[in-house]
N, CA, C and O atoms as a GROMACS GRO file, in nm:
protein
  160
    1ILE      N    1  12.021  10.467   9.852
    1ILE     CA    2  12.046  10.489   9.994
    1ILE      C    3  12.197  10.498  10.013
    1ILE      O    4  12.270  10.404   9.983
    2ALA      N    5  12.242  10.610  10.061
    2ALA     CA    6  12.385  10.633  10.078
    2ALA      C    7  12.437  10.575  10.210
    2ALA      O    8  12.551  10.529  10.217
    3ASP      N    9  12.355  10.578  10.315
    3ASP     CA   10  12.400  10.532  10.446
    3ASP      C   11  12.297  10.430  10.498
    3ASP      O   12  12.190  10.467  10.545
    4PHE      N   13  12.332  10.302  10.489
    4PHE     CA   14  12.237  10.197  10.524
    4PHE      C   15  12.205  10.194  10.673
    4PHE      O   16  12.092  10.161  10.711
    5GLU      N   17  12.302  10.228  10.758
    5GLU     CA   18  12.275  10.227  10.902
    5GLU      C   19  12.172  10.333  10.939
    5GLU      O   20  12.082  10.307  11.019
    6VAL      N   21  12.185  10.451  10.881
    6VAL     CA   22  12.089  10.558  10.909
    6VAL      C   23  11.952  10.521  10.855
    6VAL      O   24  11.850  10.544  10.921
    7ALA      N   25  11.947  10.463  10.736
    7ALA     CA   26  11.820  10.420  10.678
    7ALA      C   27  11.753  10.314  10.765
    7ALA      O   28  11.632  10.317  10.785
    8GLU      N   29  11.832  10.221  10.816
    8GLU     CA   30  11.777  10.116  10.902
    8GLU      C   31  11.719  10.175  11.029
    8GLU      O   32  11.609  10.137  11.071
    9GLU      N   33  11.791  10.268  11.092
    9GLU     CA   34  11.741  10.330  11.215
    9GLU      C   35  11.615  10.412  11.188
    9GLU      O   36  11.524  10.416  11.271
   10MET      N   37  11.609  10.478  11.072
   10MET     CA   38  11.491  10.556  11.037
   10MET      C   39  11.370  10.466  11.019
   10MET      O   40  11.261  10.499  11.067
   11ILE      N   41  11.387  10.353  10.953
   11ILE     CA   42  11.275  10.259  10.935
   11ILE      C   43  11.230  10.203  11.069
   11ILE      O   44  11.110  10.192  11.095
   12LYS      N   45  11.326  10.168  11.155
   12LYS     CA   46  11.290  10.119  11.289
   12LYS      C   47  11.212  10.225  11.367
   12LYS      O   48  11.116  10.193  11.436
   13TYR      N   49  11.255  10.350  11.356
   13TYR     CA   50  11.187  10.460  11.424
   13TYR      C   51  11.042  10.472  11.377
   13TYR      O   52  10.950  10.483  11.459
   14PHE      N   53  11.021  10.470  11.244
   14PHE     CA   54  10.886  10.482  11.191
   14PHE      C   55  10.798  10.365  11.233
   14PHE      O   56  10.681  10.384  11.265
   15ILE      N   57  10.854  10.245  11.235
   15ILE     CA   58  10.776  10.128  11.278
   15ILE      C   59  10.739  10.141  11.424
   15ILE      O   60  10.626  10.108  11.462
   16ARG      N   61  10.832  10.187  11.508
   16ARG     CA   62  10.800  10.208  11.650
   16ARG      C   63  10.691  10.313  11.668
   16ARG      O   64  10.604  10.297  11.753
   17GLN      N   65  10.695  10.420  11.588
   17GLN     CA   66  10.593  10.524  11.598
   17GLN      C   67  10.455  10.468  11.564
   17GLN      O   68  10.358  10.497  11.633
   18VAL      N   69  10.446  10.390  11.459
   18VAL     CA   70  10.318  10.330  11.420
   18VAL      C   71  10.271  10.233  11.527
   18VAL      O   72  10.154  10.232  11.563
   19HIS      N   73  10.362  10.152  11.578
   19HIS     CA   74  10.326  10.051  11.678
   19HIS      C   75  10.278  10.118  11.807
   19HIS      O   76  10.185  10.068  11.869
   20ASN      N   77  10.339  10.228  11.848
   20ASN     CA   78  10.299  10.296  11.971
   20ASN      C   79  10.160  10.356  11.961
   20ASN      O   80  10.088  10.362  12.061
   21HIS      N   81  10.121  10.401  11.844
   21HIS     CA   82   9.989  10.462  11.828
   21HIS      C   83   9.880  10.359  11.804
   21HIS      O   84   9.761  10.389  11.822
   22ARG      N   85   9.917  10.240  11.766
   22ARG     CA   86   9.820  10.132  11.741
   22ARG      C   87   9.858  10.011  11.825
   22ARG      O   88   9.896   9.907  11.770
   23SER      N   89   9.849  10.023  11.954
   23SER     CA   90   9.892   9.914  12.040
   23SER      C   91   9.803   9.790  12.028
   23SER      O   92   9.846   9.681  12.064
   24PHE      N   93   9.682   9.805  11.977
   24PHE     CA   94   9.591   9.691  11.965
   24PHE      C   95   9.612   9.611  11.837
   24PHE      O   96   9.560   9.500  11.826
   25ALA      N   97   9.687   9.663  11.741
   25ALA     CA   98   9.708   9.593  11.615
   25ALA      C   99   9.856   9.600  11.576
   25ALA      O  100   9.923   9.699  11.603
   26SER      N  101   9.903   9.496  11.514
   26SER     CA  102  10.043   9.498  11.469
   26SER      C  103  10.054   9.583  11.343
   26SER      O  104   9.963   9.583  11.260
   27PRO      N  105  10.164   9.655  11.328
   27PRO     CA  106  10.179   9.742  11.212
   27PRO      C  107  10.197   9.663  11.083
   27PRO      O  108  10.256   9.555  11.083
   28GLN      N  109  10.146   9.718  10.974
   28GLN     CA  110  10.166   9.660  10.842
   28GLN      C  111  10.260   9.752  10.766
   28GLN      O  112  10.239   9.874  10.762
   29VAL      N  113  10.362   9.695  10.705
   29VAL     CA  114  10.464   9.775  10.638
   29VAL      C  115  10.474   9.732  10.493
   29VAL      O  116  10.477   9.614  10.462
   30ILE      N  117  10.480   9.831  10.404
   30ILE     CA  118  10.504   9.806  10.263
   30ILE      C  119  10.631   9.880  10.225
   30ILE      O  120  10.642  10.001  10.247
   31ILE      N  121  10.726   9.808  10.169
   31ILE     CA  122  10.851   9.869  10.125
   31ILE      C  123  10.860   9.855   9.974
   31ILE      O  124  10.848   9.745   9.920
   32CYS      N  125  10.879   9.967   9.905
   32CYS     CA  126  10.887   9.967   9.759
   32CYS      C  127  11.031   9.994   9.715
   32CYS      O  128  11.097  10.084   9.767
   33VAL      N  129  11.077   9.916   9.620
   33VAL     CA  130  11.211   9.934   9.565
   33VAL      C  131  11.198   9.948   9.414
   33VAL      O  132  11.144   9.858   9.348
   34PRO      N  133  11.246  10.059   9.358
   34PRO     CA  134  11.235  10.075   9.212
   34PRO      C  135  11.320   9.972   9.139
   34PRO      O  136  11.434   9.946   9.178
   35SER      N  137  11.265   9.914   9.034
   35SER     CA  138  11.339   9.811   8.960
   35SER      C  139  11.437   9.870   8.860
   35SER      O  140  11.530   9.801   8.819
   36GLY      N  141  11.418   9.995   8.821
   36GLY     CA  142  11.506  10.054   8.722
   36GLY      C  143  11.594  10.163   8.779
   36GLY      O  144  11.620  10.263   8.712
   37SER      N  145  11.640  10.147   8.902
   37SER     CA  146  11.721  10.252   8.964
   37SER      C  147  11.861  10.256   8.904
   37SER      O  148  11.913  10.155   8.856
   38THR      N  149  11.921  10.374   8.909
   38THR     CA  150  12.056  10.392   8.857
   38THR      C  151  12.151  10.426   8.971
   38THR      O  152  12.107  10.449   9.084
   39ALA      N  153  12.278  10.431   8.944
   39ALA     CA  154  12.379  10.459   9.046
   39ALA      C  155  12.412  10.608   9.054
   39ALA      O  156  12.529  10.644   9.070
   40VAL      N  157  12.313  10.693   9.042
   40VAL     CA  158  12.336  10.838   9.044
   40VAL      C  159  12.375  10.882   9.183
   40VAL      O  160  12.399  11.000   9.206
   0.00000   0.00000   0.00000
């Protein structure tokens, strides 16, 4: 992730979109981080 602020806003946006379409249930989020990532 090159720009953490933009990534944070994007995640917040997606969570809001899920929450708005499922007002009766709280959203469930899974975040995956690769363990062998490089600094490319």
